C-alpha positions as CSV (number, residue, x, y, z in Angstrom):
1,X,185.2,-3.9,75.9
2,X,185.6,-6.6,78.2
3,X,186.4,-4.5,81.7
4,X,183.7,-5.1,84.3
5,X,185.6,-3.0,87.5
6,X,188.6,-0.1,87.2
7,X,190.4,0.1,90.4
8,X,189.8,4.2,91.9
9,X,187.3,4.2,89.1
10,X,184.9,1.1,90.2
11,X,182.4,-0.6,87.8
12,X,182.5,-0.3,84.5
13,X,178.7,-0.2,82.7
14,X,179.9,-0.5,78.9
15,X,178.9,1.5,76.2
16,X,175.6,0.1,74.5
17,X,174.6,3.4,72.7
18,X,173.8,7.1,72.7
19,X,170.5,6.7,74.2
20,X,170.1,3.3,75.8
21,X,171.2,3.7,79.1
22,X,168.4,4.8,81.3
23,X,169.1,7.0,84.2
24,X,168.6,5.8,88.1
25,X,169.9,8.2,89.9
26,X,167.9,11.3,92.0
27,X,169.0,14.8,91.7
28,X,172.0,15.8,94.4
29,X,171.7,19.2,95.4
30,X,173.8,20.9,98.2
31,X,174.2,19.7,102.0
32,X,172.0,22.5,103.6
33,X,173.2,24.4,106.7
34,X,172.3,27.0,108.8
35,X,172.8,30.8,108.1
36,X,172.9,33.6,110.8
37,X,172.7,37.6,110.4
38,X,176.3,37.6,111.4
39,X,177.6,35.4,109.2
40,X,181.3,36.1,107.7
41,X,182.0,34.9,104.4
42,X,184.8,36.9,103.4
43,X,188.5,35.8,103.6
44,X,191.8,37.4,102.6
45,X,194.1,34.5,103.8
46,X,194.3,31.4,101.8
47,X,195.4,29.4,104.1
48,X,192.8,30.4,106.7
49,X,190.1,29.8,104.2
50,X,191.0,26.3,103.3
51,X,191.1,25.3,107.2
52,X,187.3,26.9,107.6
53,X,186.0,24.8,104.4
54,X,187.2,21.7,106.2
55,X,189.3,20.3,103.2
56,X,191.5,17.3,104.4
57,X,193.7,14.7,102.8
58,X,191.7,12.2,100.2
59,X,188.8,14.9,99.1
60,X,187.8,16.1,96.1
61,X,188.3,19.8,95.1
62,X,187.0,21.5,91.9
63,X,187.9,24.3,89.3
64,X,186.1,25.5,85.8
65,X,188.7,26.5,83.4
66,X,186.9,29.9,81.5
67,X,189.9,31.8,82.1
68,X,191.6,28.9,80.0
69,X,195.3,29.6,79.5
70,X,195.1,32.4,82.0
71,X,194.1,31.1,85.1
72,X,196.0,31.6,88.2
73,X,193.2,29.9,91.0
74,X,193.9,26.6,90.7
75,X,197.8,27.6,91.7
76,X,197.3,29.3,94.3
77,X,194.9,27.2,96.1
78,X,197.3,23.9,95.5
79,X,200.1,25.9,97.1
80,X,198.1,26.6,100.5
81,X,197.3,23.0,100.2
82,X,200.4,21.8,100.0
83,X,201.5,24.0,103.0
84,X,198.6,22.9,105.3
85,X,199.9,19.3,104.4
86,X,196.6,18.2,102.7
87,X,197.8,15.4,100.3
88,X,196.0,13.0,98.2
89,X,193.4,15.1,96.5
90,X,191.0,14.5,93.4
91,X,191.5,17.4,91.3
92,X,187.9,18.0,89.4
93,X,188.7,20.4,86.8
94,X,186.4,21.2,83.8
95,X,189.8,21.5,81.5
96,X,193.4,21.5,81.7
97,X,195.9,23.9,79.7
98,X,199.5,24.3,79.4
99,X,199.4,27.2,82.1
100,X,198.3,24.0,84.6
101,X,201.8,22.1,83.8
102,X,202.6,22.7,87.4
103,X,199.9,20.3,88.5
104,X,202.8,17.7,87.6
105,X,204.8,18.9,90.7
106,X,202.1,18.4,92.9
107,X,201.5,15.2,91.8
108,X,205.5,13.7,92.3
109,X,204.7,15.3,95.7
110,X,201.4,13.0,95.8
111,X,199.3,16.3,96.8
112,X,197.2,15.2,93.6
113,X,196.7,11.7,93.0
114,X,193.9,11.8,90.3
115,X,192.6,14.0,87.4
116,X,188.8,14.6,86.7
117,X,188.1,16.5,83.6
118,X,186.8,17.0,80.1
119,X,189.8,17.9,78.2
120,X,193.7,18.0,78.8
121,X,196.6,19.3,77.2
122,X,200.4,20.2,78.1
123,X,202.5,18.3,80.6
124,X,199.4,17.1,82.5
125,X,198.3,15.3,79.7
126,X,201.8,13.7,79.0
127,X,202.2,12.8,82.6
128,X,198.9,11.2,82.5
129,X,200.0,9.0,79.3
130,X,203.1,8.2,81.2
131,X,201.5,6.5,84.3
132,X,202.8,9.4,86.6
133,X,199.3,9.9,88.6
134,X,198.6,7.6,91.2
135,X,194.8,6.8,90.3
136,X,193.6,6.4,87.1
137,X,191.7,9.4,85.5
138,X,188.6,10.1,84.3
139,X,187.6,12.1,81.2
140,X,183.7,13.3,80.8
141,X,181.9,15.3,78.3
142,X,180.9,18.8,79.2
143,X,177.6,17.6,79.4
144,X,178.3,14.5,81.2
145,X,180.3,16.3,84.0
146,X,177.4,18.3,84.9
147,X,175.5,15.0,84.8
148,X,177.8,13.2,86.9
149,X,177.7,16.3,89.3
150,X,173.9,16.1,89.6
151,X,173.7,12.1,89.7
152,X,176.3,11.8,92.7
153,X,179.0,10.1,90.7
154,X,181.2,13.3,91.2
155,X,180.7,14.2,94.6
156,X,182.9,17.3,95.3
157,X,183.8,18.4,98.7
158,X,184.9,22.0,98.0
159,X,184.2,24.0,94.8
160,X,186.9,26.8,94.3
161,X,184.9,29.1,91.6
162,X,187.0,31.7,89.9
163,X,184.9,34.6,89.7
164,X,185.8,38.3,88.3
165,X,183.5,40.1,90.6
166,X,181.8,39.4,93.9
167,X,180.3,41.3,96.4
168,X,180.6,40.5,100.4
169,X,177.4,37.8,100.2
170,X,179.0,35.8,97.3
171,X,176.8,36.9,94.5
172,X,179.3,36.3,91.4
173,X,179.7,37.0,88.0
174,X,182.3,36.7,85.2
175,X,181.5,39.7,83.4
176,X,182.7,42.7,85.6
177,X,185.8,43.5,87.5
178,X,189.4,44.0,86.5
179,X,189.6,40.4,85.2
180,X,186.5,39.8,83.6
181,X,186.6,36.7,81.3
182,X,182.8,36.0,80.6
183,X,180.4,33.1,81.0
184,X,181.0,31.1,84.1
185,X,178.8,28.1,82.7
186,X,180.8,25.2,83.9
187,X,181.0,26.3,87.5
188,X,177.1,26.3,87.9
189,X,176.8,22.7,88.6
190,X,179.7,23.0,91.1
191,X,177.8,25.7,93.4
192,X,174.7,23.9,93.1
193,X,176.1,20.4,94.5
194,X,179.1,20.8,96.1
195,X,179.5,20.4,99.5
196,X,181.5,23.6,100.3
197,X,181.4,26.2,97.6
198,X,184.3,29.2,97.7
199,X,184.4,32.0,95.4
200,X,187.7,33.0,94.5
201,X,187.8,36.7,93.2
202,X,190.0,39.6,93.1
203,X,187.2,42.2,92.7
204,X,184.4,43.5,95.0
205,X,181.5,45.3,94.8
206,X,179.0,46.8,97.2
207,X,176.2,44.6,97.8
208,X,174.3,43.4,96.0
209,X,176.0,42.5,92.8
210,X,174.6,43.5,89.7
211,X,173.5,40.9,87.2
212,X,175.3,37.8,89.5
213,X,175.4,34.4,87.2
214,X,175.6,32.6,90.6
215,X,173.6,33.7,93.7
216,X,174.8,34.3,97.4
217,X,172.8,31.0,98.7
218,X,175.1,28.8,96.7
219,X,178.5,30.2,98.0
220,X,179.3,29.6,101.4
221,X,182.7,31.4,101.4
222,X,184.6,34.2,99.4
223,X,188.1,34.1,99.1
224,X,190.1,37.6,97.9
225,X,193.3,37.4,96.3
226,X,195.4,39.3,94.3
227,X,194.9,38.8,90.9
228,X,192.5,35.9,89.4
229,X,194.5,35.1,86.0
230,X,194.9,37.0,82.7
231,X,191.7,37.2,80.7
232,X,194.1,37.7,77.7
233,X,194.9,33.8,78.4
234,X,191.3,33.1,77.1
235,X,192.2,33.2,73.5
236,X,194.2,29.8,73.6
237,X,194.3,27.4,70.2
238,X,192.8,28.4,66.5
239,X,190.0,31.2,66.8
240,X,190.8,32.6,63.4
241,X,189.6,31.1,59.5
242,X,191.9,28.5,58.1
243,X,194.1,30.3,55.2
244,X,194.9,27.2,53.9
245,X,193.6,26.0,50.4
246,X,192.7,22.3,50.7
247,X,190.9,23.5,54.3
248,X,189.1,26.3,52.5
249,X,187.9,23.9,50.3
250,X,186.4,21.3,53.0
251,X,184.7,24.2,54.8
252,X,183.2,25.5,51.7
253,X,182.1,21.8,50.7
254,X,180.6,21.2,54.4
255,X,178.8,24.6,53.7
256,X,177.3,23.1,50.8
257,X,176.6,20.0,52.3
258,X,174.7,21.8,55.1
259,X,172.3,23.9,52.4
260,X,171.6,20.5,50.4
261,X,170.8,18.7,53.4
262,X,167.6,20.9,53.8
263,X,168.3,22.4,57.1
264,X,169.7,25.7,56.2
265,X,166.5,27.5,56.3
266,X,164.6,30.4,58.9
267,X,165.2,29.1,62.2
268,X,168.4,27.1,61.5
269,X,170.4,26.8,64.8
270,X,174.0,25.6,64.5
271,X,177.2,25.0,66.6
272,X,180.8,25.3,65.1
273,X,184.0,24.8,67.3
274,X,186.9,27.6,67.1
275,X,189.0,25.7,64.7
276,X,190.4,26.6,61.3
277,X,188.1,24.8,59.2
278,X,185.0,25.2,61.8
279,X,185.3,29.0,61.4
280,X,186.0,28.6,57.6
281,X,182.7,26.7,57.5
282,X,180.9,28.8,59.4
283,X,182.1,31.5,56.9
284,X,180.4,29.9,53.8
285,X,177.4,29.1,55.8
286,X,176.9,33.1,56.2
287,X,177.2,33.6,52.1
288,X,174.5,31.0,51.4
289,X,172.3,32.6,54.4
290,X,173.0,36.2,52.6
291,X,172.3,34.9,49.3
292,X,168.9,33.3,50.4
293,X,168.0,35.7,53.0
294,X,167.8,33.0,55.6
295,X,167.5,34.2,59.5
296,X,168.7,31.5,61.7
297,X,167.8,31.2,65.6
298,X,170.9,30.8,67.5
299,X,174.5,29.8,67.7
300,X,176.5,28.2,70.5
301,X,179.9,26.4,71.3
302,X,182.9,28.1,72.4
303,X,181.5,31.7,71.1
304,X,184.0,33.7,69.4
305,X,184.5,37.1,67.5
306,X,183.2,35.7,64.3
307,X,179.9,34.4,65.8
308,X,179.2,37.6,67.6
309,X,179.8,38.9,64.1
310,X,177.2,36.7,62.9
311,X,174.7,37.5,65.6
312,X,175.3,41.4,65.2
313,X,175.1,41.6,61.2
314,X,171.7,39.7,62.1
315,X,172.0,36.1,60.6
316,X,171.2,34.5,64.1
317,X,169.1,36.1,67.2
318,X,170.4,34.3,69.9
319,X,173.6,33.2,71.4
320,X,173.9,30.5,73.8
321,X,177.2,30.6,76.0
322,X,178.7,28.5,78.2
323,X,182.2,29.6,77.4
324,X,184.1,31.9,75.7
325,X,187.1,31.6,73.6
326,X,188.0,35.5,73.4
327,X,187.3,39.2,74.6
328,X,185.0,39.9,71.8
329,X,182.7,37.2,73.2
330,X,182.9,38.4,77.0
331,X,181.8,42.1,75.4
332,X,178.9,41.0,73.5
333,X,177.9,38.9,76.7
334,X,178.2,42.6,78.6
335,X,175.9,44.2,76.0
336,X,173.6,42.4,73.7
337,X,170.4,41.2,75.3
338,X,170.0,38.1,73.2
339,X,173.6,36.7,74.4
340,X,172.9,34.3,76.8
341,X,175.2,32.7,79.9
342,X,173.9,29.1,80.2
343,X,175.1,26.3,82.4
344,X,176.8,23.3,81.2
345,X,173.7,21.0,82.0
346,X,171.1,23.6,80.2
347,X,173.5,23.3,77.6
348,X,174.3,19.2,77.5
349,X,173.3,17.3,80.4
350,X,171.7,14.1,78.7
351,X,169.9,13.7,82.3
352,X,167.9,16.9,82.2
353,X,164.3,17.4,80.3
354,X,166.2,19.2,77.5
355,X,169.4,20.2,77.0
356,X,169.9,22.9,74.5
357,X,172.2,20.2,72.3
358,X,168.7,18.8,71.5
359,X,167.5,21.5,69.4
360,X,170.7,22.0,67.4
361,X,170.3,21.4,63.8
362,X,173.8,21.3,62.5
363,X,177.2,20.9,64.2
364,X,180.9,21.3,62.8
365,X,183.4,19.1,64.4
366,X,187.3,18.0,64.1
367,X,188.7,14.6,64.7
368,X,192.4,13.4,65.1
369,X,191.4,9.7,63.8
370,X,187.9,8.8,62.5
371,X,187.6,5.0,62.0
372,X,185.6,3.3,58.5
373,X,182.4,2.8,61.2
374,X,182.7,6.7,61.6
375,X,183.8,6.5,65.4
376,X,186.0,9.5,65.9
377,X,189.1,10.0,68.0
378,X,189.7,13.6,69.6
379,X,191.2,12.3,72.7
380,X,194.4,11.1,71.6
381,X,197.2,11.5,68.9
382,X,198.1,8.6,66.8
383,X,200.5,6.8,69.4
384,X,198.1,6.9,71.7
385,X,199.3,9.9,74.2
386,X,196.3,12.1,75.4
387,X,196.0,15.5,73.7
388,X,192.4,16.6,74.2
389,X,189.3,15.0,75.2
390,X,186.0,15.4,74.1
391,X,184.6,18.6,75.6
392,X,181.4,18.8,74.2
393,X,182.2,16.8,70.9
394,X,179.9,14.0,71.8
395,X,177.3,15.9,73.0
396,X,176.7,18.0,70.3
397,X,177.1,15.3,68.3
398,X,174.5,13.2,70.0
399,X,172.1,16.2,70.0
400,X,172.3,17.7,66.7
401,X,170.4,16.4,63.4
402,X,173.5,16.8,61.2
403,X,177.0,16.2,62.8
404,X,179.7,16.7,60.3
405,X,183.3,15.8,60.8
406,X,185.9,18.2,59.0
407,X,189.3,16.8,58.5
408,X,191.8,16.5,55.9
409,X,192.5,12.3,55.2
410,X,196.0,13.3,55.5
411,X,197.8,15.1,58.4
412,X,201.5,15.6,58.3
413,X,201.9,12.1,56.8
414,X,199.5,10.1,58.9
415,X,195.9,8.9,57.4
416,X,193.0,10.1,59.7
417,X,190.8,7.7,58.3
418,X,191.5,4.8,58.8
419,X,190.3,1.0,59.5
420,X,191.0,1.1,63.2
421,X,191.8,3.8,65.8
422,X,193.9,4.0,69.1
423,X,190.6,5.8,71.2
424,X,186.8,6.3,70.7
425,X,185.7,9.1,72.0
426,X,182.5,9.8,69.8
427,X,180.6,6.6,68.6
428,X,179.9,6.3,64.7
429,X,176.4,6.2,65.5
430,X,176.0,9.8,66.5
431,X,178.4,10.8,62.9
432,X,176.1,11.7,60.1
433,X,178.5,12.6,57.5
434,X,182.8,13.0,57.1
435,X,184.3,16.0,55.0
436,X,187.7,16.1,53.8
437,X,189.3,17.1,50.6
438,X,188.4,13.7,48.5
439,X,184.5,14.6,48.9
440,X,182.1,13.4,51.8
441,X,181.2,10.2,53.2
442,X,177.6,9.2,54.6
443,X,176.7,7.4,57.5
444,X,173.0,8.5,57.4
445,X,170.9,6.5,55.3
446,X,168.0,9.7,54.8
447,X,170.7,12.1,54.0
448,X,172.3,9.7,51.4
449,X,168.7,9.4,49.8
450,X,168.7,13.5,50.3
451,X,172.0,14.0,48.5
452,X,171.2,11.2,45.9
453,X,170.8,13.4,42.6
454,X,173.0,16.6,44.8
455,X,176.3,18.1,42.6
456,X,178.4,16.9,46.0
457,X,181.1,14.2,45.3
458,X,180.0,11.5,47.5
459,X,182.5,8.5,48.4
460,X,182.1,5.7,50.9
461,X,184.5,6.0,53.9
462,X,186.3,2.7,53.6
463,X,187.7,4.3,50.0
464,X,188.6,7.2,51.6
465,X,190.6,4.9,54.1
466,X,192.1,3.3,50.5
467,X,193.0,6.5,49.7
468,X,195.1,7.4,52.4
469,X,196.6,3.8,52.6
470,X,197.4,4.3,49.2
471,X,199.4,7.9,50.0
472,X,200.6,6.8,53.8
473,X,201.1,3.2,53.5
474,X,198.8,0.8,56.0
475,X,198.8,2.2,59.6
476,X,199.6,-0.5,61.8
477,X,197.5,-0.5,64.9
478,X,199.3,-1.1,67.9
479,X,196.9,-0.6,71.2
480,X,199.6,-0.5,74.5
481,X,198.9,-3.5,76.9
482,X,200.5,-1.4,79.9
483,X,197.8,-0.7,82.6
484,X,195.0,1.5,82.1
485,X,195.9,5.4,82.9
486,X,192.4,7.1,81.9
487,X,189.1,6.3,81.5
488,X,186.9,7.8,79.0
489,X,183.4,8.1,80.1
490,X,180.3,8.8,78.0
491,X,177.9,11.9,78.5
492,X,175.8,8.9,80.1
493,X,178.2,7.7,82.6
494,X,178.8,4.3,80.2
495,X,182.4,3.8,79.4
496,X,183.4,3.9,76.0
497,X,187.0,3.5,75.9
498,X,190.0,3.0,78.3
499,X,193.3,4.9,77.7
500,X,196.6,2.7,78.5
501,X,199.8,3.8,79.6
502,X,202.4,4.6,76.7
């Protein structure tokens, strides 16, 4: 990539390797303030609260996404900003779902002019791709967002933190109250560093709130609203094991690969996503652990009922939870002593002393495209339209000893493995293997040596691309030359790719 500067983003540090960029920044901490015994933190009028924070046009506001497709807090705040005449806001939100489609209307009115996120789908993603937003969007990883906040790259003027429970001093959590949703891990860096932090809740308890996830010294104001959202919206996307026979074959091959890698032994640590193949892979890994009486150390990722059951059945001793993908994850966080709520920084910030991803033995990930150098796209479709984002993809791939991409070789008559891809999210150097229905492609010489005499079917990734070409025809690679609408930032703050207008 030969770009030095991007308007409304700034100087570009090109990606040069997963661990090559050395940090120079100092840790940014919250602005200090004077507190007195008579301070009142609690407000019930949204506009009065926003005036109190000092929020003005041109500022950056942040939100977390733990309520996922059930969130109502973003809409409450943006509506009040509109009524107060506040415009040109940068929306720093850890993920965007179809429930946030209304953001497009705020963009058309000039109230939101820039998006800073880790994942985006629905009408907002389409609007970014089509160039609706005035300023370039910034896509980070989950760990990269935490890094950017602590490094001062993402300066937050006011953080609005949805909490299912609060007290009048601002001790908050997501595990109590009428709309409990689970871990609140993505909001912890915001609370640490935002100039002003506001807890937004619909349930207030007597002081002190038990088991606060974020404590009162990091919350400046408490806003009480009628409803923060619907926890049933947490379960968005696939959280059930696939029933597709081809995907089950891929999952079983993946489990066999993990077994023959030598990593599946007592103390094994594992992350898997919520997709159908990923959960099926976890199922087959469990069968091997049962057969060999293996006891794992920890599991993490988006926590689902299936992963909770692995803990409850004794296959793993601990769960690290930065976000829950269903209400079974919430119940487990409320009751299981070894189910730990962790911040996104502890989970995956490359510029901390020891993020948990660095302790991973294996992670199973998905892809929308993979090139013959194992570079992986989870950001755009094959036509370049934004449809997701890294989330923790790049973080876990870089940290794990064994990072596996699982995918069908062909999906909806389009090749997934090909010579070139539209966008790079995770660099090939972080990927050890790709598993599809035709076999396994390896990108790790040590692993290849280990598997030399195994039963597994090993193919060259270029041969997989050729098979896909034979079936689908050679994929014509056309990258837009229109203006840059999004920057894809790697977890260390360098730029690994850009997305251009459709």
